[in-house]
ZABA-972802 format. One line per field, with one value per residue (C-alpha): residue number from 1; residue in one letter; x, y, z. Coordinates in Angstrom, 1 decimal. Layout:
// residues N
nr NUM  ...
rest a  ...
x X  ...
y Y  ...
z Z  ...
//
This chain:
// residues 260
nr 1  2  3  4  5  6  7  8  9  10  11  12  13  14  15  16  17  18  19  20  21  22  23  24  25  26  27  28  29  30  31  32  33  34  35  36  37  38  39  40  41  42  43  44  45  46  47  48  49  50  51  52  53  54  55  56  57  58  59  60  61  62  63  64  65  66  67  68  69  70  71  72  73  74  75  76  77  78  79  80  81  82  83  84  85  86  87  88  89  90  91  92  93  94  95  96  97  98  99  100  101  102  103  104  105  106  107  108  109  110  111  112  113  114  115  116  117  118  119  120  121  122  123  124  125  126  127  128  129  130  131  132  133  134  135  136  137  138  139  140  141  142  143  144  145  146  147  148  149  150  151  152  153  154  155  156  157  158  159  160  161  162  163  164  165  166  167  168  169  170  171  172  173  174  175  176  177  178  179  180  181  182  183  184  185  186  187  188  189  190  191  192  193  194  195  196  197  198  199  200  201  202  203  204  205  206  207  208  209  210  211  212  213  214  215  216  217  218  219  220  221  222  223  224  225  226  227  228  229  230  231  232  233  234  235  236  237  238  239  240  241  242  243  244  245  246  247  248  249  250  251  252  253  254  255  256  257  258  259  260
rest x  x  x  x  x  x  x  x  x  x  x  x  x  x  x  x  x  x  x  x  x  x  x  x  x  x  x  x  x  x  x  x  x  x  x  x  x  x  x  x  x  x  x  x  x  x  x  x  x  x  x  x  x  x  x  x  x  x  x  x  x  x  x  x  x  x  x  x  x  x  x  x  x  x  x  x  x  x  x  x  x  x  x  x  x  x  x  x  x  x  x  x  x  x  x  x  x  x  x  x  x  x  x  x  x  x  x  x  x  x  x  x  x  x  x  x  x  x  x  x  x  x  x  x  x  x  x  x  x  x  x  x  x  x  x  x  x  x  x  x  x  x  x  x  x  x  x  x  x  x  x  x  x  x  x  x  x  x  x  x  x  x  x  x  x  x  x  x  x  x  x  x  x  x  x  x  x  x  x  x  x  x  x  x  x  x  x  x  x  x  x  x  x  x  x  x  x  x  x  x  x  x  x  x  x  x  x  x  x  x  x  x  x  x  x  x  x  x  x  x  x  x  x  x  x  x  x  x  x  x  x  x  x  x  x  x  x  x  x  x  x  x  x  x  x  x  x  x  x  x  x  x  x  x  x  x  x  x  x  x
x 0.0  1.2  0.1  -0.8  -2.3  -4.6  -2.9  -4.4  -3.6  -5.2  -5.0  -7.3  -9.1  -11.3  -9.5  -10.8  -10.8  -9.3  -10.5  -14.1  -14.1  -12.6  -15.3  -18.0  -16.6  -16.5  -20.1  -21.3  -19.3  -16.5  -13.5  -11.0  -12.2  -9.8  -9.6  -6.8  -7.9  -5.0  -6.5  -8.8  -11.1  -11.7  -11.8  -14.6  -16.7  -16.3  -17.2  -20.4  -21.4  -20.8  -22.7  -25.8  -25.9  -23.7  -21.4  -18.1  -17.9  -20.3  -22.8  -23.2  -26.3  -28.1  -29.0  -25.3  -23.3  -20.5  -18.9  -16.9  -13.3  -11.0  -11.6  -11.0  -13.6  -16.0  -16.0  -16.0  -19.3  -20.7  -19.9  -21.1  -24.6  -25.0  -25.0  -23.5  -24.7  -21.9  -19.3  -20.7  -19.2  -15.6  -14.7  -11.6  -10.5  -8.8  -7.4  -7.5  -5.1  -4.7  -8.2  -10.2  -13.6  -14.8  -14.0  -15.3  -18.6  -19.0  -17.7  -20.3  -23.0  -22.0  -23.5  -24.5  -21.9  -19.5  -18.4  -16.8  -14.7  -13.4  -10.8  -12.7  -11.9  -13.7  -10.7  -7.9  -6.9  -5.8  -2.7  -1.1  -3.5  -2.9  -4.9  -5.1  -4.9  -7.1  -5.5  -7.2  -5.9  -2.5  -1.9  -2.8  -0.1  -2.7  -5.1  -2.4  -1.5  -5.1  -5.6  -2.4  -2.9  -6.5  -5.5  -2.6  -4.9  -7.3  -4.3  -3.2  -6.7  -6.5  -3.4  -4.8  -7.9  -5.8  -3.8  -6.9  -8.6  -5.4  -6.3  -2.9  -3.4  -6.7  -6.6  -10.1  -10.3  -14.0  -13.1  -10.4  -12.9  -15.4  -12.8  -11.4  -14.9  -15.5  -12.2  -12.8  -15.7  -13.1  -11.3  -11.9  -13.9  -10.7  -8.8  -6.9  -8.0  -8.1  -11.0  -11.2  -13.4  -14.4  -16.4  -17.4  -16.3  -19.7  -19.7  -16.1  -16.8  -19.7  -17.7  -14.6  -16.9  -18.8  -15.9  -13.4  -15.9  -14.8  -17.9  -16.8  -14.9  -11.1  -9.7  -12.0  -11.1  -7.5  -8.2  -10.1  -7.6  -5.1  -7.6  -8.2  -4.5  -4.1  -7.0  -6.5  -3.1  -4.2  -7.5  -7.1  -10.1  -12.6  -11.5  -10.5  -13.4  -12.2  -10.6  -8.9  -9.0  -7.0  -9.2  -7.7  -4.7  -6.8  -8.0  -11.5  -12.2  -15.0  -16.7  -19.5  -20.8  -21.7  -25.1  -23.2
y 0.0  3.5  6.4  9.5  12.9  14.7  16.9  19.8  20.8  23.8  22.8  25.3  28.6  31.0  33.1  36.3  36.6  40.1  40.8  39.9  42.0  45.0  44.7  44.7  47.7  49.7  48.6  49.8  53.0  52.4  51.6  52.9  50.9  48.4  46.5  46.1  42.6  40.3  37.4  37.0  34.9  37.9  40.3  38.4  38.5  42.3  42.6  40.5  42.6  45.9  45.1  44.6  48.3  49.5  50.9  50.8  54.6  57.4  58.5  55.2  54.8  58.1  56.8  56.2  59.3  57.6  54.2  52.1  52.0  49.0  45.2  44.7  47.2  46.3  42.6  43.3  45.2  42.3  39.9  42.2  42.8  39.1  39.3  35.8  35.0  37.3  34.9  32.0  33.1  32.1  28.5  26.8  23.3  21.2  17.7  16.2  13.4  10.9  11.6  8.8  7.7  9.1  12.5  12.0  10.6  13.9  16.1  14.9  16.2  19.7  19.5  23.1  24.9  22.0  19.2  15.9  13.2  10.4  7.7  4.6  1.4  -0.6  0.2  0.9  -2.3  -2.2  -3.9  -1.5  0.4  3.9  5.6  8.8  7.9  10.1  11.8  9.7  6.5  7.9  9.0  5.5  2.8  0.1  1.9  2.2  -1.4  -2.4  0.1  -0.9  -4.6  -4.4  -2.4  -4.7  -7.7  -6.1  -5.3  -8.9  -10.0  -7.9  -9.7  -13.1  -12.5  -11.3  -14.6  -16.8  -15.4  -15.0  -11.5  -10.8  -13.5  -12.3  -10.9  -9.6  -6.2  -6.5  -9.5  -7.5  -4.7  -7.1  -8.8  -5.4  -4.3  -7.4  -7.1  -3.5  -4.6  -5.7  -2.3  0.0  3.2  4.9  3.9  6.8  7.8  10.8  13.1  16.0  18.8  22.0  24.8  28.4  30.9  31.0  27.2  27.2  29.8  27.7  24.5  26.1  27.6  24.3  21.9  23.7  24.0  22.1  19.8  18.6  15.4  15.6  14.7  17.0  19.8  19.1  19.1  22.4  24.1  23.5  24.7  27.9  28.7  28.2  30.3  33.0  33.8  33.5  35.3  37.7  39.9  37.1  35.8  39.0  38.8  35.5  35.0  31.8  30.2  27.1  24.3  20.9  21.8  22.6  25.9  27.1  29.6  32.0  35.1  37.5  37.3  33.6  34.4  34.8
z 0.0  -0.8  1.4  -0.6  -0.2  -2.7  -5.3  -7.2  -10.8  -12.5  -16.2  -17.9  -17.5  -19.5  -22.0  -23.7  -27.5  -27.7  -31.2  -30.3  -27.2  -29.0  -31.7  -29.0  -27.2  -30.5  -31.1  -27.8  -28.0  -25.5  -27.8  -25.2  -22.2  -20.7  -17.5  -15.0  -14.1  -13.3  -15.3  -18.3  -16.1  -13.8  -16.7  -18.4  -15.2  -15.2  -18.9  -18.4  -15.4  -17.0  -20.2  -18.0  -17.2  -20.1  -17.4  -19.3  -19.0  -18.0  -20.7  -22.5  -20.4  -19.7  -16.2  -15.4  -14.6  -12.6  -12.9  -10.5  -11.9  -11.6  -11.6  -7.9  -6.6  -9.4  -8.5  -4.8  -5.3  -7.4  -4.6  -1.9  -3.4  -4.4  -8.3  -8.3  -11.9  -13.2  -11.7  -13.7  -17.0  -16.3  -16.0  -14.4  -15.2  -12.4  -12.1  -8.6  -8.3  -5.5  -4.1  -2.6  -3.8  -0.5  -1.9  -5.4  -4.1  -2.1  -4.9  -7.5  -5.2  -6.4  -9.8  -10.7  -12.6  -12.7  -15.1  -14.0  -15.7  -13.5  -14.0  -15.0  -13.0  -15.6  -17.9  -15.4  -13.7  -10.1  -9.0  -6.4  -4.1  -2.8  -0.1  2.1  5.7  8.0  11.0  13.7  12.1  11.2  14.8  16.2  15.9  16.1  13.8  11.2  11.5  10.9  8.0  6.2  6.7  5.3  2.2  1.5  1.7  -0.8  -2.9  -2.9  -3.9  -7.0  -8.1  -7.1  -9.2  -12.1  -12.0  -11.5  -14.6  -16.5  -17.5  -19.0  -21.5  -22.6  -26.2  -26.2  -24.6  -23.9  -21.7  -19.9  -19.3  -17.8  -15.6  -14.4  -13.6  -11.5  -9.6  -8.6  -6.4  -3.9  -3.9  -0.8  -1.1  0.2  -2.9  -4.4  -7.9  -10.3  -11.3  -13.7  -12.3  -14.0  -12.5  -12.7  -10.1  -8.4  -8.0  -6.8  -4.1  -2.8  -2.8  -1.1  1.6  2.3  1.9  4.1  6.9  10.0  9.7  6.3  5.7  6.5  3.1  1.1  3.5  2.8  -1.0  -1.1  1.2  -1.6  -4.2  -2.2  -1.9  -5.6  -6.7  -4.1  -5.6  -9.3  -9.0  -6.1  -6.9  -6.9  -3.6  -1.8  0.7  2.2  5.6  6.8  10.3  11.0  12.6  13.4  11.3  8.2  6.8  7.2  4.5  5.2  3.8  4.9  1.3  1.4  -0.3  -3.6
//
């Protein structure tokens, strides 16, 4: 058995098509408008918000005589007043590696504003098993002995079944798939796996807030603590309202604007 911890990889994010945005700004009468957003993802949220009121500059909308300048104050106001739909336009693409099926079963409950692609254990045959060991077990010598022994026994069963059914000799991939699917039933729910997870900013804020809460499961708290550290640095204006408190060695990420 190999002990692992969840890892976070940000592999994609929304990009602005500059030519299209410039064409739109000329069309609306604001060809000189630009944003100081630190990322395209944050810039797009600002653009989508401003077009609602045509607030790129004073005078475009006769009702608007003053506009809020700057991406940071603009998005701060969007978040403060609860216009969360504006945050749905930008999407981030993550890969979470070495996360257990405990985590993935909880993660798929967050369906709105997300997309999921998970490693298939019908196709990926198990031979060596990896797992995250929760703190209560890790800090108990006897608990660790039971945990490791059990996972290693299940690991041995995967190899034993593979030998029994001679899966390596099977030339028909459909048969391999069926056997692999059968063997996985003896794998633990704590088995480490990989999942691709995409989400918009509104969904991400919600999941960070709920899954770093001290009442959430330990491993998913660990995972989204990493997610928060990554996005806080890369998208500072979207996450500027958050504060962090350490509880049981893990970050609890909170905001007074949770209604967003």
